[in-house]
C-alpha positions as CSV (number, residue, x, y, z in Angstrom):
1,M,-15.6,14.3,67.3
2,R,-17.3,13.2,70.4
3,G,-19.0,9.5,70.7
4,L,-15.7,8.0,68.7
5,I,-15.1,4.5,69.8
6,F,-12.8,2.4,68.2
7,F,-10.1,-1.0,68.4
8,I,-7.0,-2.0,68.5
9,V,-6.4,-5.6,68.4
10,A,-2.6,-6.1,70.4
11,G,-0.1,-7.6,68.5
12,G,2.6,-5.9,70.4
13,I,2.7,-7.0,74.0
14,P,1.2,-9.7,76.1
15,L,-1.3,-8.9,78.3
16,V,-2.6,-10.2,81.3
17,E,-4.9,-11.6,82.5
18,A,-7.3,-9.1,84.9
19,Q,-5.4,-5.9,83.3
20,A,-7.8,-2.9,83.7
21,Q,-5.4,-0.7,81.4
22,I,-2.2,-0.8,78.7
23,P,0.8,-0.1,81.5
24,A,2.7,3.4,80.9
25,D,5.4,4.4,78.2
26,T,4.0,0.9,76.5
27,I,4.0,1.0,73.1
28,V,0.9,-1.1,71.7
29,T,0.2,-2.3,68.1
30,G,-2.2,-4.0,66.1
31,Q,-4.8,-3.1,63.7
32,S,-7.4,-0.5,64.2
33,Q,-11.3,-1.5,63.3
34,P,-13.4,0.8,61.4
35,V,-16.3,2.7,63.0
36,L,-18.2,6.0,62.2
37,A,-19.0,7.7,64.8
38,Q,-22.5,10.7,64.2
39,A,-23.9,12.4,67.0
40,T,-26.8,13.5,65.2
41,P,-28.4,12.1,62.5
42,G,-27.3,14.0,58.9
43,G,-24.6,16.2,61.8
44,P,-21.3,16.0,61.5
45,W,-19.5,12.8,62.0
46,C,-16.0,11.3,61.9
47,F,-14.7,7.8,60.4
48,V,-11.6,5.8,61.8
49,G,-10.7,3.1,59.1
50,R,-8.8,-0.5,59.7
51,G,-5.3,-0.7,59.1
52,L,-1.8,-0.6,61.7
53,S,-2.5,1.5,64.6
54,I,0.1,2.2,67.5
55,F,-0.7,3.6,70.7
56,Q,1.1,4.7,74.4
57,G,0.7,7.1,76.9
58,N,3.1,8.2,79.0
59,V,3.6,7.6,83.0
60,S,2.1,10.4,84.2
61,G,-1.1,10.1,82.3
62,T,-1.3,13.4,80.9
63,E,-0.6,12.4,77.5
64,A,-1.2,9.7,75.4
65,I,0.1,9.2,71.6
66,V,-1.5,7.5,68.8
67,S,-1.4,6.6,65.3
68,L,-4.3,5.6,62.8
69,P,-4.7,4.7,59.2
70,E,-7.5,6.5,58.3
71,V,-9.1,9.4,59.9
72,T,-12.5,11.2,58.0
73,Y,-14.1,14.2,60.0
74,F,-16.9,16.4,58.0
75,D,-18.5,19.4,60.1
76,G,-21.5,19.5,57.5
77,T,-19.4,21.6,55.0
78,T,-16.0,20.3,54.4
79,Y,-14.5,17.2,54.6
80,Y,-10.7,16.8,56.9
81,L,-8.2,14.2,56.3
82,L,-7.0,14.0,59.7
83,D,-4.7,10.6,58.7
84,G,-1.8,9.5,60.7
85,Q,-0.5,10.5,64.3
86,A,-2.1,12.4,67.4
87,R,-1.5,13.3,70.7
88,L,-4.3,13.2,73.6
89,D,-3.1,15.8,76.0
90,F,-5.8,14.7,79.4
91,S,-7.0,17.8,81.7
92,T,-9.0,15.2,83.9
93,A,-8.7,11.2,83.4
94,S,-11.0,11.5,81.2
95,T,-11.2,14.9,79.0
96,G,-9.1,16.7,77.3
97,N,-8.0,18.1,74.0
98,I,-7.0,15.9,70.6
99,K,-4.4,17.2,68.3
100,F,-3.6,16.0,64.6
101,K,-0.8,16.4,63.3
102,V,-2.5,18.0,59.5
103,T,-1.9,20.8,57.5
104,P,-2.0,24.5,59.0
105,E,-4.6,25.5,56.7
106,Y,-7.5,23.2,58.7
107,P,-9.1,25.4,61.8
108,L,-7.7,24.6,65.3
109,S,-11.6,23.4,65.9
110,V,-10.7,20.5,63.6
111,K,-6.9,20.5,64.6
112,K,-7.4,20.2,68.3
113,P,-11.1,19.4,69.5
114,P,-12.1,18.6,72.6
115,F,-12.9,15.4,74.2
116,S,-15.0,13.7,76.8
117,N,-15.6,10.4,78.3
118,Y,-12.4,8.6,77.5
119,T,-12.1,5.1,78.3
120,E,-9.7,2.5,78.0
121,T,-10.1,-1.3,78.4
122,V,-8.3,-4.3,78.0
123,E,-10.0,-7.4,76.8
124,N,-8.2,-10.7,77.3
125,P,-7.2,-13.1,76.0
126,T,-8.0,-12.0,72.3
127,N,-5.3,-8.9,73.5
128,R,-8.4,-6.7,72.4
129,I,-7.8,-2.6,73.9
130,M,-10.9,-0.4,73.4
131,L,-10.4,3.2,73.4
132,S,-13.3,5.5,72.7
133,F,-13.9,8.9,74.0
């Protein structure tokens, strides 16, 4: 699931000028924008759909919670629905694992895949937040 980028148009907090990150323990609500991530043509892909989304990171920067309205992952043979809440557990500031709260029959590689290259950007004055990993 590398290369996933999605936007949240924030409606929950006023973001200040030149802010680099979302303040810790602040819940940001808004709408995610649709995006399809695929590393190689014809290979596995992940799709995030448009809809209500919520994001909150903890004070220590080791964990964040994100809710996504529609997430579909295709591993090359099977489709997996991963809608709802997921937890990002950070090993470093830009790497870790994302844990989807889904049914137990999904393989661990689908329920808790690694992520890398995490970035968080706040764009003003539109209050658009871009998360990518």
